[in-house]
Each structure stands twice: as C-alpha cells, then as structure tokens.
TORLO-755922 format. One record per residue (C-alpha): residue number from 1; residue in three letters; z, x, y. Coordinates in pm, 1 decimal, always signed. Layout:
 num residu        Z        X        Y
 NUM    Ala        Z        X        Y
...
This chain:
 num residu        Z        X        Y
   1    Unk  +3782.9 -14431.3  +3893.6
   2    Unk  +3951.1 -14234.8  +4171.4
   3    Unk  +3626.4 -14174.2  +4361.4
   4    Unk  +3753.5 -13823.2  +4440.5
   5    Unk  +4058.3 -13964.8  +4624.3
   6    Unk  +4335.5 -13749.1  +4482.2
   7    Unk  +4619.4 -13837.6  +4719.5
   8    Unk  +4889.9 -14084.6  +4624.4
   9    Unk  +5154.0 -14243.7  +4847.2
  10    Unk  +5407.8 -14310.5  +4569.5
  11    Unk  +5485.7 -14198.0  +4215.8
  12    Unk  +5301.6 -14353.0  +3918.9
  13    Unk  +5001.8 -14465.9  +4125.9
  14    Unk  +4755.4 -14203.9  +4007.7
  15    Unk  +4770.5 -13982.7  +3703.1
  16    Unk  +4510.9 -13727.1  +3599.2
  17    Unk  +4461.3 -13540.7  +3274.7
  18    Unk  +4323.6 -13206.6  +3172.5
  19    Unk  +4274.3 -13024.0  +2844.5
  20    Unk  +4277.7 -12648.4  +2810.6
  21    Unk  +4250.6 -12425.4  +2508.0
  22    Unk  +4453.2 -12121.8  +2410.3
  23    Unk  +4370.0 -11860.2  +2149.4
  24    Unk  +4651.0 -11808.5  +1898.2
  25    Unk  +4683.7 -11602.3  +1580.9
  26    Unk  +4634.7 -11927.2  +1385.3
  27    Unk  +4318.6 -12027.4  +1576.2
  28    Unk  +4255.8 -12234.4  +1886.1
  29    Unk  +4531.3 -12455.1  +2027.1
  30    Unk  +4457.3 -12734.9  +2272.2
  31    Unk  +4700.3 -12842.9  +2544.9
  32    Unk  +4651.8 -13181.9  +2708.0
  33    Unk  +4859.6 -13258.8  +3016.1
  34    Unk  +4909.7 -13562.2  +3238.2
  35    Unk  +4996.9 -13496.5  +3604.9
  36    Unk  +5127.7 -13744.4  +3862.3
  37    Unk  +4924.0 -13685.2  +4178.7
  38    Unk  +5212.7 -13784.1  +4408.6
  39    Unk  +5470.1 -13533.4  +4281.5
  40    Unk  +5219.2 -13293.0  +4119.9
  41    Unk  +5455.0 -13279.9  +3821.0
  42    Unk  +5350.7 -13287.3  +3456.5
  43    Unk  +5468.7 -13624.3  +3326.3
  44    Unk  +5353.5 -13574.4  +2966.8
  45    Unk  +5180.9 -13319.8  +2748.6
  46    Unk  +5063.7 -13269.9  +2391.7
  47    Unk  +4951.7 -12973.2  +2183.2
  48    Unk  +4702.9 -13002.0  +1899.1
  49    Unk  +4471.4 -12796.7  +1682.3
  50    Unk  +4192.7 -13047.7  +1755.5
  51    Unk  +4008.6 -13184.9  +2058.0
  52    Unk  +4030.5 -13538.1  +1917.9
  53    Unk  +4085.9 -13803.8  +2185.6
  54    Unk  +4393.8 -13944.0  +2009.5
  55    Unk  +4577.1 -13633.3  +2132.1
  56    Unk  +4574.9 -13773.6  +2485.2
  57    Unk  +4576.5 -14142.7  +2399.3
  58    Unk  +4737.8 -14190.4  +2055.6
  59    Unk  +4687.3 -14568.2  +2050.4
  60    Unk  +4317.0 -14529.3  +2121.5
  61    Unk  +4358.1 -14736.3  +2439.8
  62    Unk  +4439.1 -14624.4  +2794.9
  63    Unk  +4801.0 -14677.5  +2900.3
C-alpha cells in the first residue's frame, strides 16, 4: 500500500504495524504496535498470548 514510501508530511497520514514476540515464564507473549510515520510515536499497542489477527484489528476490519 505504501510502495516503500515511509515519509509522511502530517500526523495520521500513514501508520505501520509490527508484531514481536517475547519469552516469558508463562510462555510466549506477542506485542503488536502501531506507529505514526510522521511523529515516529507508538499510537497504539496490544499484548496477547496469541498471534491471532484480532489482536491488531479487533473488529476484523481495517480502521
């Protein structure tokens, strides 16, 4: 969608997501984050014990 164009000229134009996993004493934990490419700030995040897509998009549809 972004065609490798990761610069933004204003907030809320382009957001990107990433999921990483962390080993814990209870098993794997998964952290999903959403970053605004203009400010480079995390605008939302979620932690789960699953890689299910509803972690990032709870409604099942893109925002």
